[in-house]
C-alpha angles and dihedrals in degrees: 000000000000119000090244090054092051091051093048091047091051091048091050094050092050092050091052093045093052093056098057123086118218092239089057091067097037098266126133108244096217126191130295100025106179097192134056115248121354127351118238093249090054092055090047089052093049091048096044093241132130116261092235091053092050092046088054090053093053091046089055095246137101130062129321107277117241123241090254092053093047090050090052093048092045091054092046091054093044093233121192119237092264092045088049092054089046092054091056092046090053091049091047092238126134114259106251114245119246111279095027117128089248096045124123118285114212108252092230090058091050092048091055091043089055092051093054095071098141090045127068107246140162142174119234138172127245087263090055097253109151112233101173139001132191116230093260091054091051089051092049101038104019129248108303098179096097099067118102138189116005091338088070086076112085089204089057091048091047092065100029104039116047093195092066090067093070089089091075128047112261091242088065098049097093092052093048092050092052090048095049093050096047090048094048091050091053092046094047092049093052090051092053137229093287094063106107098186095063095037091052094049095048091048090054091047093050090049096043103037125051089191092056092046092053094048093044090055090059089070093218112163129187132137115232105245103153129004138173108226138183112212127196116223117192094221108027102033127224123009116196108200146159113237113208127190132212112191126210117238094263092042092234094113135039136193110218124193132180124220125186120256108237117251097019100095089244095122090057092048092050089054090053091044090055088057099045099036110179095341118125117237095197130060116255 
């Protein structure tokens, strides 16, 4: 990046940071705040970056930020779609295509995600790419932000990577497979025949998974709106939850949140999970 580009990027980040109130992103304001909006360390915390790294960005120094870091900062700052694109242009990075793991998350979805602190929740695309997770969802389901390409889609990993299925009990695998395929067919049809992202992924799945090909040829179609799921947690055991979906207006994004099934002990395990987070209770 050119020096002028670094300086303009830093100025833009600072201007977006100063307009946001802490309560807008789920932070407690606290007394004696000396700056308008968020502090630099708060943005760094929300973006999963070091404070020193974010300080360097705002000062117009440091290295060129990666696409993943730009996505995290953009979500922390609640950027609009136009601001999101501008951020990538300033950083001289290609704007992520819709549906990619680093693509723009609608601010309304992020706002709701922030307000669901005591409830595991995440935002995904219609191809089951995780765009954002709250801390409790990371603790329950694992951090899904490091996957790239087609592997960013949990539906793709479900059929192409057997290890991904450990999150659900084996007795539930057939049901999950059927639901994934029916949902993908509905989403791909809504995108239309000209959409290369969905078409390419489905072609690879049909070629690489006999199970997917067989289910796809059944032509079942159904969006996943509400499911009852059993989720394996490596430390706390089985969580029995209802998974509810809120769709964006264009159907490309969904907010998922997980509520405990009464009488299963899941509510108590969720309370414990909120305390331990991603810590391990057993020795390796």
